[in-house]
C-alpha positions, 0 to 999 in steps of 0.5 A: 499500500505504501509503495502504491501511494508513493508511486501515485504521488511520484507519477502526479508530481512528475506529470504536473511539473514536467515540460516538453522541450517544445514548451521550454522552447516556446517559453524562451521564444516568448521571453525573447519577444518580450525583451525585443518589445521592451527594447523597441519601446526604449528605442521609441522613447529615446527617439521621442525624447531627443527628437530635437537633436537630429545629429544624435537621432541619426547616430542612434539609428545607425548604432541600432542598425549596427547593433542588430548586425552585431547581435546576429553575428554574435549568434552565428559565432556562438552557434555556427551553422552545422548539420541539422540536429548538431546542437540537439533539441535544446538548440532553439531554446539556447538561441532564444535565450542568447538573443534575450541576453544580448537584447537585455544588455542593449536595453540597459545600454540604451536606458542610460539616455532615458534615465540620464546621468548625474550633473557633474559627470564631465563625460555625459556626451549626448546623454541628458543630465539630471540634477 
């Protein structure tokens, strides 16, 4: 009886909390899409906040295009094209996870232009200063 109860509990726990690789891949894809959406929001806010500085805006747009090229090149460096199945079934998850990581770094970088830098920093450049 005790063995049967343990078996039933183990079965319920293992099926209730298990995820398939497809589920994990989908979660990673959703997380990257959320990060990408956040990045786009930050980018749009910067465009709006700095719209009067046309030189900065031109350089921001160029920087973002180059960053996308950099991001894609980083991904190809980490996961060079190989024959199908080379990286295993976890590969889609790993790709989305790495894209999310790189996107998060870009969000933190660009957010500086929205948050500003404390007044007195001699190297503020095009970033707004805050008192």
